[in-house]
Phi, psi and omega in degrees: 000128180248154179265162178280159176301319181297316179297319178297312181297321177296320177295317180294334177294344178263008177256102181296142181215147174298149176262127184233144169251118180266125183235156178208156174203152180156206184301330181276350180109174182270135180215169178185151180206161177269138180215140171252347180272077180222135176203164177287145174253308180200159177258000179221093357282159181302116186219140175225171176230152178229136177252141184217136178298138183296335181277354183291139176292345180293338179303318180297319178298313183294317178298315184288329183268325179072008180222158174202163174234129174267110178259104180277122189279147174270159173304141183095356179251024182295332177300320179293318177301318180294316179301315184282355175251002179270113189297325187271011176268146175284167177295323178299321178293322179294316184277359180290339179258139180091166175255133186240136175227185179227161174235218189301317187273344184090357176289145181296134179246128181279117173297130180094001175292154176304312178203150176232130178249110180271121193227155167252135179283127182246342180199153178222129177238151176239134180216120179060239184267357189233154169262140175252115186254115182266129187230137173268129182280126180265321181211154176233135177237118183269137173266182182232025180278137182283337184240145181256158173260125178236160176250121182208137178062034179064030177206164178279141179223155175266133176241115180269159177290154181291158181289000000 
């Protein structure tokens, strides 16, 4: 018995997830997109995964650069999430908001992110409509914001730390 695409999507809308801006820079150029499909794979070696739709123009940037940074957004940074998820904006328009620096890989790191994971891409798998990008973490930069930005119920929400 299989479920419908709509039932699956409705169920996934009830799965809260951190909001991340994935950035890259290098020979293929600077790119970035918003993603909630990011998770840890293992801590030895430190590895995470990012999922990206196969039709996204960001695939060329990631393939060509081989590096990315997962910038996990703090509450109050939903404007950046919206910019990086708006398809008709140029990369210059996306990166015009926020302060950007770099770490080991040269991928853009958002100043003020909850946490930034600077990564090298080590593997890419394709399943259905998406690429699963496996990344080894080179550096971690911790922010100091008390509240996180999460995506739940098809909208951005603030998640505060427990009492």
